[in-house]
C-alpha positions in Angstrom: -0.4 35.4 47.3 1.7 33.9 44.1 -0.9 31.2 44.0 -3.7 33.2 43.8 -1.8 35.6 41.0 -0.9 32.5 39.2 -4.6 31.1 39.5 -5.9 34.7 38.0 -3.5 34.5 35.2 -4.8 30.7 34.3 -8.4 32.1 34.5 -7.4 35.1 32.0 -5.6 32.6 29.6 -8.5 30.2 29.6 -10.8 32.7 28.7 -8.7 33.8 25.7 -8.3 30.2 24.6 -12.1 30.0 25.0 -12.4 33.2 22.4 -9.9 31.9 20.0 -11.6 28.4 19.8 -15.0 30.4 18.8 -12.9 32.7 16.7 -11.7 29.6 14.5 -14.9 27.9 14.7 -16.7 30.8 13.2 -14.1 31.4 10.5 -14.0 27.8 9.8 -17.9 28.0 9.0 -17.3 31.2 7.0 -14.9 29.4 4.7 -16.8 26.8 4.2 -20.3 28.8 3.1 -17.7 30.7 0.9 -16.2 27.5 -0.9 -19.8 26.1 -1.6 -20.1 25.3 -5.3 -23.4 27.5 -5.5 -22.1 30.7 -3.9 -19.0 30.6 -6.1 -21.5 30.2 -9.2 -23.5 33.3 -8.0 -20.0 35.4 -7.6 -19.2 34.3 -10.9 -22.5 35.1 -12.5 -23.2 38.4 -10.5 -19.7 40.0 -9.8 -17.7 39.0 -12.8 -20.7 38.7 -15.4 -19.8 35.2 -16.3 -22.3 32.8 -17.8 -22.7 29.0 -17.6 -21.0 27.0 -20.1 -23.1 25.6 -22.8 -22.3 22.1 -24.4 -21.4 23.7 -27.5 -18.7 25.7 -26.1 -16.7 22.5 -24.9 -14.0 21.2 -27.0 -13.0 17.6 -26.5 -9.6 16.4 -27.1 -8.6 13.0 -27.7 -5.4 11.5 -26.3 -4.0 10.3 -29.5 -4.6 13.7 -31.5 -2.8 15.7 -28.6 0.1 13.5 -28.6 0.3 13.4 -32.6 0.2 17.1 -32.9 3.3 17.5 -30.5 5.6 15.3 -32.4 
C-alpha cells in the first residue's frame, strides 16, 4: 500500500516538474523576444516617443582632452 502511495506521489511530482520546465521555457522565450533590439527600438519610439539619434547629435571626445580638462 505504501509503495502505491509513493508511486502516486512520484507521478504527481513528475507532472509538476514537467509543467515547471515548460513554464521556464516559455518565460525564457518571452524574455528573448523582449530583449531583441528591434523590439526595444519599437518600444522606445512608440511608448517613450524617442527618436533615432542623428550623426550630428553625437559628440566625440578624445582621450587627451578629457584627461587634460580634469587636471
